[in-house]
C-alpha positions in Angstrom: -9.3 21.5 -9.0 -7.6 22.7 -5.8 -7.3 20.0 -3.1 -8.6 21.0 0.3 -6.3 19.7 3.0 -8.2 19.4 6.3 -6.5 20.5 9.5 -5.4 17.7 11.7 -6.8 19.3 14.9 -10.5 19.6 14.1 -12.8 19.7 17.1 -14.7 16.4 17.7 -18.1 18.2 17.5 -19.2 20.8 15.0 -22.9 21.5 14.8 -24.3 24.1 12.4 -28.0 25.1 12.1 -28.9 26.5 8.7 -31.9 28.9 8.9 -33.7 30.3 5.9 -35.6 32.9 7.9 -32.6 33.9 10.0 -30.6 34.3 6.8 -27.5 32.5 8.1 -26.2 29.7 10.2 -25.7 29.2 13.9 -22.9 27.2 15.5 -24.1 25.2 18.4 -22.6 23.2 21.2 -23.8 20.0 22.9 -25.8 21.9 25.5 -27.7 23.9 22.9 -28.4 20.7 20.9 -30.3 19.2 23.9 -32.9 22.0 23.8 -33.0 22.5 20.0 -36.1 22.0 18.0 -35.5 22.0 14.3 -38.4 23.6 12.5 -39.4 24.2 8.9 -36.9 26.2 6.9 -34.1 24.9 9.1 -31.6 22.1 8.7 -29.1 20.9 11.3 -25.7 19.4 10.4 -23.7 17.7 13.2 -20.3 16.6 12.2 -18.4 14.3 14.6 -14.6 13.9 13.9 -12.8 11.3 16.0 -15.4 11.5 18.6 -15.4 9.0 21.5 -18.2 6.6 22.3 -19.4 8.8 25.1 -19.7 11.9 23.0 -21.5 10.0 20.2 -23.9 8.7 22.8 -24.5 12.2 24.2 -25.2 13.6 20.7 -27.6 10.7 19.9 -29.4 11.4 23.2 -29.5 15.1 22.7 -31.0 14.8 19.2 -33.3 12.0 20.3 -32.1 9.7 17.5 -32.9 6.0 17.5 -30.2 3.6 18.3 -28.5 2.1 15.3 -26.0 -0.7 14.8 -24.9 -0.9 11.2 -23.6 -4.4 10.2 -20.4 -4.9 8.3 -17.7 -3.6 10.7 -16.4 -0.9 8.4 -18.1 -2.1 5.2 -20.8 -0.1 3.4 -24.2 -0.7 4.9 -27.7 0.8 5.0 -30.5 0.7 7.6 -34.0 2.3 8.0 -34.7 3.9 11.3 -38.4 4.9 11.1 -38.5 8.3 9.6 -34.7 8.4 9.4 -32.1 6.2 7.8 -28.5 5.5 8.5 -25.7 4.4 6.2 -22.0 3.8 6.1 -19.8 4.5 3.1 -16.1 4.5 2.4 -14.2 7.4 0.7 -10.8 7.0 -0.9 -7.6 8.9 -0.6 -4.0 8.5 -1.7 -2.3 7.8 -5.0 -1.5 4.8 -7.1 2.2 5.0 -6.1 1.6 5.3 -2.4 -1.5 3.1 -2.4 -5.2 3.9 -1.9 -6.6 4.1 1.6 -10.2 4.2 2.7 -11.9 6.4 5.3 -15.2 5.2 6.8 -18.1 7.8 7.0 -21.3 7.1 8.9 -24.4 9.2 8.0 -27.7 9.4 9.8 -30.4 11.6 8.2 -34.0 12.5 8.6 -36.4 15.1 10.0 -34.2 18.0 8.9 -31.2 16.6 10.9 -28.0 15.1 9.4 -25.3 13.6 11.5 -21.9 12.6 9.9 -19.3 10.7 11.9 -15.8 9.7 10.9 -12.5 8.8 12.6 -10.2 11.2 10.8 -10.6 14.6 9.0 -12.1 14.2 5.5 -11.0 16.6 2.8 -14.3 16.3 0.8 -16.3 17.2 3.9 -14.2 20.3 4.5 -14.6 21.3 0.9 -18.4 20.8 1.2 -18.4 22.8 4.3 -16.8 25.7 2.4 -17.1 28.9 4.2 -19.3 27.7 7.0 -16.5 28.0 9.5 -15.0 31.2 8.0 -17.2 33.4 10.1 -18.2 35.6 7.2 -21.5 35.6 5.3 -24.2 33.1 5.7 -25.4 29.9 4.1 -28.9 29.9 5.6 -30.3 29.0 2.2 -29.2 25.4 2.9 -32.1 25.3 5.4 -34.3 24.8 2.3 -32.8 21.4 1.8 -34.3 18.4 3.4 -32.1 16.1 5.4 -32.3 13.5 2.6 -31.2 16.0 0.0 -28.3 17.2 2.1 -27.3 13.5 2.7 -27.3 13.0 -1.1 -25.0 16.0 -1.4 -22.6 14.4 1.1 -22.7 11.1 -0.7 -22.1 12.8 -4.0 -19.0 14.4 -2.6 -17.9 10.9 -1.3 -18.3 9.5 -4.8 -16.2 12.4 -6.1 -13.2 11.0 -4.2 -13.3 7.9 -6.5 -13.4 10.1 -9.6 -10.4 11.9 -8.3 -8.6 8.6 -7.6 -9.4 7.4 -11.1 -8.0 10.7 -12.6 -4.8 10.2 -10.6 -4.6 6.6 -11.8 -5.0 7.6 -15.4 -2.2 10.2 -15.1 0.1 7.6 -13.6 -0.7 5.2 -16.5 -0.1 7.9 -19.1 3.2 8.9 -17.5 4.4 5.3 -17.5 3.3 4.8 -21.2 5.2 7.9 -22.3 8.4 6.6 -20.6 7.9 3.2 -22.3 7.5 5.0 -25.7 10.7 7.0 -25.1 12.7 3.9 -24.1 13.5 5.5 -20.8 12.2 2.5 -19.0 13.7 -0.8 -19.8 12.0 -2.5 -16.9 8.6 -1.5 -15.5 7.0 -4.7 -14.4 7.2 -3.6 -10.8 5.3 -0.4 -11.5 2.8 -2.3 -13.6 2.2 -4.7 -10.8 1.7 -1.8 -8.4 -0.9 -0.2 -10.8 -2.7 -3.5 -11.1 -2.8 -3.8 -7.3 -4.1 -0.2 -7.1 -6.9 -0.9 -9.7 -8.0 -4.0 -7.8 -8.0 -2.0 -4.5 -10.2 0.7 -6.0 -12.7 -1.9 -7.2 -12.8 -3.7 -3.9 -13.5 -0.4 -2.1 -16.2 0.8 -4.5 -18.1 -2.3 -5.5 -19.7 -3.0 -2.0 -21.5 0.4 -2.3 -23.8 -1.0 -5.0 -26.3 -2.3 -2.5 -26.4 1.0 -0.6 -27.0 3.3 -3.6 -29.4 0.8 -5.3 -31.5 0.6 -2.1 -31.6 4.4 -1.7 -32.9 4.8 -5.2 -35.8 2.4 -4.8 -39.2 4.0 -4.3 -40.1 1.7 -1.5 -37.1 2.7 0.7 -38.4 6.1 1.5 -42.1 6.1 0.3 -43.0 9.2 2.4 -40.4 11.5 0.9 -41.0 13.8 -2.0 -40.0 13.5 -5.6 -37.0 15.8 -5.1 -35.3 13.4 -2.7 -36.1 10.4 -4.9 -34.6 12.3 -7.9 -31.4 13.0 -6.0 -31.0 9.4 -4.9 -31.6 8.1 -8.4 -29.0 10.5 -9.7 -26.6 9.2 -7.1 -27.2 5.6 -8.3 -26.4 6.7 -11.9 -23.3 8.5 -10.7 -22.2 5.4 -8.8 -22.6 3.2 -11.9 -20.5 5.7 -13.8 -17.8 5.6 -11.2 -17.9 1.8 -11.2 -17.4 1.8 -15.0 -14.4 4.1 -14.7 -12.9 1.9 -11.9 -13.4 -1.2 -14.0 -11.7 0.5 -16.9 -8.6 1.0 -14.7 -7.8 -2.7 -15.0 -8.1 -2.4 -18.8 -5.7 0.5 -18.8 -3.1 -1.6 -16.9 -3.5 -4.4 -19.4 -3.1 -2.0 -22.3 0.1 -0.6 -20.7 1.4 -4.2 -20.3 0.7 -4.9 -23.9 2.5 -1.7 -24.9 5.5 -2.7 -22.7 5.5 -6.2 -24.3 5.4 -4.8 -27.8 8.2 -2.3 -27.0 10.3 -5.2 -25.5 9.7 -7.3 -28.6 10.8 -4.4 -30.8 14.0 -3.9 -28.8 14.6 -7.7 -29.1 14.0 -7.5 -32.9 16.6 -4.7 -33.2 19.0 -6.7 -31.2 18.5 -9.7 -33.4 19.0 -7.5 -36.5 22.4 -6.5 -35.2 23.4 -10.0 -34.2 22.3 -11.4 -37.6 24.2 -8.7 -39.4 27.4 -9.3 -37.3 27.1 -13.0 -37.9 26.9 -12.6 -41.7 29.8 -10.1 -41.8 32.0 -12.2 -39.6 31.1 -15.3 -41.6 32.2 -13.6 -44.8 35.5 -12.7 -43.1 35.9 -16.3 -42.0 35.4 -17.5 -45.6 38.1 -15.1 -46.8 40.5 -16.1 -44.1 39.7 -19.8 -44.7 40.4 -19.4 -48.4 43.9 -18.0 -47.6 44.5 -21.0 -45.4 44.1 -23.4 -48.3 47.2 -25.3 -49.5 48.1 -23.2 -52.5 50.8 -20.7 -53.3 50.2 -17.0 -54.1 52.4 -14.0 -54.3 50.5 -12.3 -51.5 52.1 -14.7 -49.1 55.5 -13.5 -50.2 54.7 -9.8 -49.9 56.3 -7.8 -47.1 52.9 -6.4 -45.9 50.7 -9.3 -46.9 49.3 -9.8 -43.4 48.6 -6.1 -42.9 46.9 -5.9 -46.3 44.7 -8.9 -45.5 43.6 -7.4 -42.2 43.0 -4.0 -43.8 40.9 -5.6 -46.5 38.8 -7.5 -43.9 38.3 -4.2 -41.9 37.3 -2.4 -45.1 34.8 -5.2 -45.8 33.3 -4.8 -42.3 33.1 -1.0 -42.5 31.5 -1.2 -46.0 28.9 -3.7 -44.8 28.1 -1.5 -41.8 27.7 1.6 -43.9 25.5 -0.3 -46.4 23.3 -1.6 -43.5 22.9 1.9 -42.0 22.0 3.2 -45.5 19.3 0.6 -45.8 18.2 1.3 -42.2 18.4 -2.3 -41.2 19.1 -1.2 -37.7 
């Protein structure tokens, strides 16, 4: 899947009105928002990127949204605001090697209006936006969606960032395991430690969302909404649990890689011990032969002109023969 890289200079306010009857979308500014009445068959999406407090307050006042203060200071949270609801989630970006980082996204939805607010450009929101800013064609059919359904779409895209992170994590683990199998990595405890830290980071980022998605899927949270919105939120909760299972599995992958590394290290140690044991036996045999010649008895070999050379040659031949025999038996 192609990764959408958001431009760094996005405008702080982008408002799009999707209109079924008009067959397209309208891009609005802050002044137009003040006089806008969103009717049936329409859905307004206001995206705030790096907006200051004054601009956020102006948008809230123009759309006549209730004041909301989400608890948690950057942590996932959820609140009911009459006919609307507000929530905060955290998406993930980065890689296991560079480290995973989180981006906070605030969402306020209800009455056919969805407001998203974030400090930095988010790739998954730009991918969701698709061709809205391309200036060609129209996506007025999105006006058929309720604010709740569109918010569920945004949250689904946010969860997708965790699936992408897990995929990158699994690729890093597989690459490391292949290097361990090929004996290209004699020491990888540092990388295993980084992977373990990345797995824990993913879990700490995703786990606090459990309350948010579980509350959205409860029938009593939005009793006035239709079955379609409830179905979307229940599907989101199931998708969250699946993402949570995959993130939990990341730690097991790291432990499996550590076991593989330990086994490969043990095998290399065994091969080393084979060589050392064989060398000890061969050198011991040579020592026995040399010791026998050092005994106090007379032999014609001592009087031979090349006696010493013959003895050294015989010992070398013994060593080479033992080495060839060991290789033939595949002892190492």
